[in-house]
ZAMARGU-4260 file (C-alpha; in steps of 0.2 Angstrom, whole numbers, plus 5000, padded with zeros to 4 digits):
<rodrens>
0) 4768/5016/5375 | 4768/5034/5372 | 4761/5042/5356 | 4778/5050/5353 | 4786/5033/5353
5) 4773/5025/5342 | 4775/5039/5330 | 4794/5036/5329 | 4792/5018/5325 | 4779/5021/5312
10) 4791/5034/5304 | 4805/5022/5304 | 4795/5008/5296 | 4789/5019/5282 | 4807/5024/5278
15) 4812/5005/5276 | 4798/5002/5264 | 4803/5017/5253 | 4821/5011/5253 | 4815/4993/5247
20) 4804/5000/5233 | 4818/5012/5227 | 4830/4997/5227 | 4819/4986/5217 | 4816/5000/5204
25) 4835/5003/5203 | 4839/4985/5201 | 4825/4984/5187 | 4833/4999/5178 | 4851/4991/5179
30) 4844/4975/5172 | 4836/4984/5157 | 4852/4994/5154 | 4863/4979/5155 | 4851/4970/5142
35) 4851/4984/5131 | 4870/4985/5131 | 4873/4967/5129 | 4861/4966/5113 | 4872/4969/5098
40) 4864/4983/5087 | 4857/4978/5070 | 4866/4988/5057 | 4861/4989/5039 | 4874/4993/5025
45) 4869/5000/5008 | 4878/4992/4993 | 4888/5004/4983 | 4897/5003/4966 | 4916/5005/4970
50) 4934/5001/4964 | 4948/4994/4974 | 4966/4996/4968 | 4973/4979/4967 | 4990/4983/4960
55) 5005/4976/4969 | 5017/4988/4976 | 5033/4981/4982 | 5052/4984/4984 | 5063/4972/4973
60) 5081/4966/4974 | 5090/4968/4958 | 5100/4953/4952 | 5113/4954/4938 | 5127/4944/4931
65) 5141/4954/4939 | 5158/4950/4946 | 5171/4960/4956 | 5188/4962/4948 | 5203/4963/4960
70) 5220/4972/4957 | 5235/4961/4954 | 5247/4974/4962 | 5247/4989/4974 | 5249/5007/4970
75) 5240/5023/4965 | 5225/5020/4954 | 5218/5032/4941 | 5202/5027/4932 | 5199/5029/4913
80) 5181/5023/4912 | 5165/5032/4919 | 5153/5023/4930 | 5140/5015/4920 | 5149/5015/4904
85) 5151/5000/4892 | 5168/4994/4888 | 5175/4981/4876 | 5187/4967/4879 | 5205/4971/4881
90) 5201/4990/4883 | 5211/5000/4896 | 5200/5004/4911 | 5212/5010/4924 | 5231/5014/4927
95) 5241/5009/4943 | 5257/5018/4948 | 5266/5007/4960 | 5279/5020/4966 | 5268/5035/4965
100) 5280/5045/4953 | 5267/5047/4940 | 5254/5051/4953 | 5265/5065/4960 | 5266/5072/4943
105) 5247/5072/4941 | 5246/5081/4958 | 5257/5095/4951 | 5245/5098/4937 | 5235/5113/4942
110) 5218/5105/4943 | 5210/5122/4947 | 5212/5126/4929 | 5203/5111/4923 | 5186/5114/4916
115) 5172/5101/4914 | 5164/5100/4897 | 5145/5105/4895 | 5142/5086/4893 | 5151/5082/4909
120) 5142/5096/4919 | 5125/5090/4912 | 5129/5072/4918 | 5132/5079/4936 | 5116/5089/4936
125) 5106/5074/4930 | 5112/5063/4944 | 5108/5077/4957 | 5091/5080/4949 | 5087/5061/4949
130) 5091/5059/4967 | 5081/5075/4972 | 5066/5067/4963 | 5066/5051/4972 | 5073/5056/4989
135) 5064/5048/5004 | 5066/5055/5021 | 5063/5037/5028 | 5079/5031/5018 | 5091/5044/5024
140) 5105/5032/5023 | 5104/5034/5004 | 5112/5052/5006 | 5129/5043/5009 | 5127/5033/4993
145) 5122/5049/4984 | 5138/5058/4991 | 5149/5044/4985 | 5140/5044/4968 | 5143/5062/4965
150) 5161/5061/4971 | 5164/5047/4959 | 5157/5056/4945 | 5168/5072/4948 | 5183/5061/4950
155) 5180/5052/4934 | 5178/5068/4924 | 5193/5076/4932 | 5204/5060/4930 | 5200/5061/4911
160) 5207/5078/4910 | 5222/5075/4921 | 5227/5059/4911 | 5225/5069/4895 | 5238/5081/4902
165) 5249/5067/4907 | 5252/5062/4889 | 5260/5079/4886 | 5272/5077/4901 | 5290/5072/4898
170) 5291/5053/4902 | 5309/5055/4907 | 5303/5063/4923 | 5293/5048/4928 | 5296/5030/4932
175) 5286/5023/4918 | 5292/5005/4922 | 5281/5005/4937 | 5266/5013/4928 | 5254/5001/4921
180) 5238/5002/4910 | 5226/4988/4915 | 5214/4981/4902 | 5198/4972/4904 | 5198/4953/4900
185) 5179/4953/4896 | 5167/4966/4889 | 5153/4973/4899 | 5147/4988/4909 | 5158/4996/4923
190) 5153/5001/4940 | 5162/5005/4956 | 5154/4998/4971 | 5152/4982/4981 | 5138/4976/4992
195) 5139/4957/4994 | 5126/4953/4981 | 5138/4950/4967 | 5137/4931/4969 | 5118/4930/4973
200) 5111/4914/4966 | 5094/4917/4959 | 5090/4898/4961 | 5096/4896/4979 | 5092/4910/4991
205) 5084/4912/5008 | 5070/4924/5012 | 5082/4933/5024 | 5093/4937/5010 | 5080/4950/5003
210) 5081/4963/5017 | 5083/4981/5012 | 5085/4987/5030 | 5102/4977/5032 | 5108/4983/5015
215) 5126/4991/5014 | 5134/4998/4999 | 5153/5002/4999 | 5161/5012/4985 | 5177/5006/4977
220) 5184/5024/4975 | 5186/5030/4992 | 5205/5029/4992 | 5219/5034/4981 | 5230/5018/4985
225) 5224/5000/4983 | 5232/4984/4988 | 5235/4969/4978 | 5219/4958/4979 | 5208/4973/4983
230) 5192/4974/4972 | 5195/4989/4960 | 5179/4988/4949 | 5164/4978/4945 | 5160/4971/4928
235) 5142/4967/4923 | 5143/4955/4908 | 5125/4953/4903 | 5110/4964/4899 | 5099/4951/4906
240) 5093/4955/4924 | 5080/4950/4937 | 5069/4958/4950 | 5066/4948/4966 | 5052/4955/4977
245) 5042/4948/4992 | 5023/4946/4989 | 5009/4939/5000 | 5001/4922/4998 | 4985/4930/4991
250) 4995/4940/4978 | 5004/4924/4973 | 4988/4916/4971 | 4981/4930/4960 | 4997/4929/4949
255) 4996/4910/4947 | 4985/4912/4931 | 4997/4924/4922 | 5012/4921/4912 | 5017/4939/4910
260) 5016/4954/4921 | 5016/4973/4916 | 5027/4983/4928 | 5033/5000/4932 | 5050/5003/4940
265) 5052/5018/4951 | 5038/5028/4943 | 5047/5028/4926 | 5038/5035/4911 | 5038/5017/4902
270) 5029/5001/4908 | 5037/4984/4904 | 5029/4968/4900 | 5040/4953/4907 | 5039/4935/4910
275) 5040/4930/4929 | 5038/4915/4941 | 5031/4915/4959 | 5041/4905/4972 | 5039/4900/4990
280) 5055/4901/5000 | 5055/4898/5019 | 5036/4900/5020 | 5037/4917/5012 | 5032/4921/4994
285) 5042/4930/4980 | 5040/4935/4963 | 5055/4934/4951 | 5053/4945/4936 | 5065/4942/4921
290) 5070/4958/4911 | 5082/4961/4896 | 5082/4980/4894 | 5085/4996/4904 | 5097/4987/4916
295) 5110/5001/4914 | 5097/5014/4920 | 5098/5006/4937 | 5116/5001/4937 | 5120/5009/4954
300) 5104/5003/4962 | 5101/4986/4972 | 5084/4989/4979 | 5070/4998/4969 | 5051/5001/4970
305) 5041/4991/4958 | 5022/4992/4954 | 5015/4976/4946 | 4999/4980/4937 | 4984/4969/4940
310) 4967/4969/4932 | 4955/4982/4938 | 4941/4977/4950 | 4926/4987/4947 | 4910/4980/4956
315) 4900/4981/4971 | 4908/4985/4988 | 4903/4976/5003 | 4911/4974/5021 | 4919/4957/5025
320) 4908/4956/5041 | 4892/4954/5030 | 4898/4938/5021 | 4891/4922/5027 | 4890/4904/5020
325) 4875/4893/5015 | 4874/4874/5011 | 4864/4872/4995 | 4859/4858/4983 | 4869/4857/4967
330) 4857/4850/4954 | 4861/4848/4936 | 4853/4862/4926 | 4845/4850/4914 | 4832/4846/4927
335) 4826/4865/4927 | 4809/4867/4918 | 4798/4881/4912 | 4781/4883/4920 | 4764/4882/4912
340) 4763/4901/4911 | 4781/4905/4910 | 4795/4902/4897 | 4808/4905/4910 | 4816/4889/4917
345) 4815/4892/4935 | 4805/4877/4941 | 4808/4859/4946 | 4796/4844/4943 | 4794/4833/4958
350) 4787/4815/4956 | 4776/4811/4971 | 4763/4798/4975 | 4745/4804/4978 | 4733/4798/4992
355) 4729/4783/4981 | 4747/4778/4978 | 4747/4784/4960 | 4762/4794/4954 | 4759/4812/4950
360) 4770/4827/4945 | 4771/4842/4956 | 4780/4858/4950 | 4789/4869/4963 | 4799/4885/4962
365) 4813/4885/4974 | 4825/4899/4978 | 4839/4898/4965 | 4855/4906/4972 | 4867/4903/4957
370) 4867/4895/4940 | 4881/4889/4929 | 4881/4880/4912 | 4879/4862/4920 | 4873/4865/4937
375) 4861/4877/4948 | 4862/4879/4966 | 4846/4880/4976 | 4839/4881/4994 | 4837/4864/5002
380) 4822/4870/5012 | 4811/4869/4997 | 4813/4850/4995 | 4809/4835/5006 | 4822/4821/5007
385) 4810/4808/4999 | 4807/4820/4984 | 4812/4813/4967 | 4816/4827/4954 | 4812/4821/4936
390) 4817/4828/4919 | 4800/4827/4910 | 4809/4827/4893 | 4821/4812/4896 | 4812/4804/4911
395) 4828/4804/4921 | 4826/4805/4939 | 4836/4811/4954 | 4833/4807/4972 | 4834/4823/4983
400) 4843/4813/4997 | 4857/4809/4985 | 4860/4826/4978 | 4877/4834/4981 | 4878/4849/4993
405) 4890/4864/4991 | 4894/4879/5002 | 4892/4895/4993 | 4896/4913/5000 | 4883/4927/5001
410) 4875/4940/5011 | 4858/4943/5020 | 4848/4955/5009 | 4834/4965/5019 | 4825/4975/5005
415) 4808/4967/5009 | 4811/4967/5028 | 4816/4949/5029 | 4834/4942/5029 | 4835/4933/5012
420) 4851/4925/5007 | 4859/4931/4991 | 4874/4923/4982 | 4890/4934/4979 | 4903/4932/4965
425) 4919/4938/4973 | 4932/4948/4962 | 4944/4954/4975 | 4945/4954/4994 | 4956/4964/5006
430) 4956/4964/5025 | 4940/4975/5027 | 4931/4975/5011 | 4926/4964/4996 | 4922/4968/4978
435) 4909/4957/4971 | 4904/4956/4953 | 4889/4967/4948 | 4875/4961/4937 | 4876/4943/4943
440) 4859/4934/4941 | 4851/4930/4958 | 4864/4941/4967 | 4864/4958/4975 | 4863/4975/4966
445) 4868/4993/4968 | 4858/5001/4983 | 4852/4984/4990 | 4852/4984/5009 | 4861/4970/5017
450) 4865/4966/5035 | 4882/4973/5040 | 4886/4959/5053 | 4879/4943/5047 | 4882/4935/5064
455) 4868/4946/5072 | 4854/4938/5062 | 4847/4922/5055 | 4840/4918/5038 | 4821/4923/5035
460) 4822/4934/5051 | 4809/4948/5051 | 4818/4965/5053 | 4808/4978/5063
</rodrens>
């Protein structure tokens, strides 16, 4: 074999060795990169003092005692009473002209010469200003309701002036036999729209009935002529009214201990304190608030925004991912004892047998997580199943294996470089964060360092 051929074989052999070594190193690096990526990073969270707004903001359905009044005859209608005005029993609310003769005389009156009073102009300006303040681009359909509202307001005011002029006309030129004045049969507040909620039963409703997205409102003043049987106005017969609003299951639970709620309607300047009830309907939760004032302010509204004020939740803010549970012993507080050099009751006396079989008393100081008037909650790892806890004042004993256990919530605190379980007293919780009570014995404090994700560690783990 020539030297040239041997040189080529040697060179080829060296190339294969280098490739193998490079491959091994490459695989080694990939393994370490994969291991580093697969290990969840240990994150620490510093406890902060904070506040979470727990007020309930919802959109409520207004329920009133209201009924639609229909016309007994057909003809041209002219209204005497303004929208939202209170009227007594047997008072004229509108006139109906069956033939149109009176209506024609009214049309001949020069309405351009009619002038609104300052009071009337102020009312129109107030309605425009109110709509402007509460206009929401997401509720653009309300523009049509506003249009009808303003048209009705102007119609009412001009009708008043026209009817005044009618009284000065020569009745011989009109067929007064077909001209009727219609009076109310009951007293109440007048309004001129319908929306299908007039017969809403507060005791029997479905969850699907409370839906603003499908709400439609129809004004009763869109035509000059009405037919017999058509609704001509709506009468509200009581100052008592209700707000029915959807709430969450958690909100219903928070409200369960209350008898009254403080509310604010549509950012008004006055808050109201009202009785209420919570109700579950079709697997949904609702609050039904009872009111007996300010109903007339919302006479033309069916859905309104409501804020329900809850107690303030100031405390320590922690992420929900940090919360864990621990099984602990629930021991009567009467078994707690003070030590020989301490007046604080943080010890337990354990009755044991010594090497000679003689009973002896040994004092231990377990990790106490929570104390109440009657019980304290301690770490089970500080006891043996055959231990007997003794109350040295009464000689009452308690076998550890017979002690009740409870699950309590807490976090892992790492102030000392070791994960130590600490109990938390939860005030409020949303989807991401929890507010816990500050200054709770044996719990966490402001600026404590806790594990952000409790699933990444175990108790008593050393944190490097």
